[in-house]
N, C-alpha and C positions, 0 to 999 in steps of 0.2 A: 460557352460561358453562361452559367446559370447562377441564380442566387439561391442560397440554401434557405430553409425556413427560418433560421435564426438571423437572417439579414446579411450574412457574410458572403463573400465571393467564393464560388466553388467552380473550378474549371471543368469543362466538358471532358468526356472520355477521350475524344480526339485530341484535345489540347494536352492531356496528360501523356498520351502515347506518342506524340510527335517526336520527342527526342529518341525514342526507341526506333522509330522509322529511320531517322538519320544515321544512327549507329549501325543498324542492320544493313542499310544500303551501303555504307562505307565498308562494312565487313564483307559483304558479298563481292563488292568490287575488288577488295584486297585479296580475298581468297582466289578469285578468278585470275587475277594477275599473277599471284604467287604460283598457281598451278602451271600457268604458261611458262613462267621463268624456271620452275623446277624441271619441266619436260625439256626445256631448251638447254639448260646448263648442267643439270644433275648435281648442283651444289646447294646444300642446305643453308649455308651461311648467306649466300646472295639471295636465296629465296626468302629467308626470314627478314632480311633487311628490306627487301622489296615489299613484303607483306606489311611491315610496320609503316614504311614510308607512304605507301599507297593509302593505307587506312587513315593516316593522319591528314594527308592532303585532301582526300575525298571528303572526310568529315569537316574539315575547315571550309572547303568550297561550298558544301551544302549549308553549313551554318551561315556563311556570309550571304549566300543567295537568299536564304530564308529571312535574314534581317533586311534585305532590300525590298521585300514585299510588305506592303501596308495592309493589315488585315481588315481595315474598315472600308468595305467596298462602297459605302454610301458617299464617300468623298471623292471618289475617282470613277471614271468610266462614263460619266454623264456629259462629258464635253465642256465642263465648266472649269476644269483645273483646280477644283476644290473650293472655288469661290461661291459661297452660298447666295450672293447677290445676283449671280448669272444664271441661276437655275430657271428652267422653264416655269412659267406661271408666277414667278416672283417679280412684281413690278417695282420693287423698291430700288432697283439699280437704274431705272430709266427716268 
């Protein structure tokens, strides 16, 4: 997350490519599962149904898991539960 010279918000390259990572991961999982189903059944219909189903399920799970993560690390991980008054060195809570 950076600010452009004109003062507007410009997402970082990592933020821009994050959806591609999710779709790529879901596609890899779907193709892997489809290959296993194709070798086991030798039926293209079942293989294509499996490919589509696994792709959608994995994509939805990755998207839901990414929504559960809060990107602002400053509010968590310091043992305060996000309460700024409980941070070390802050005497306003005592």
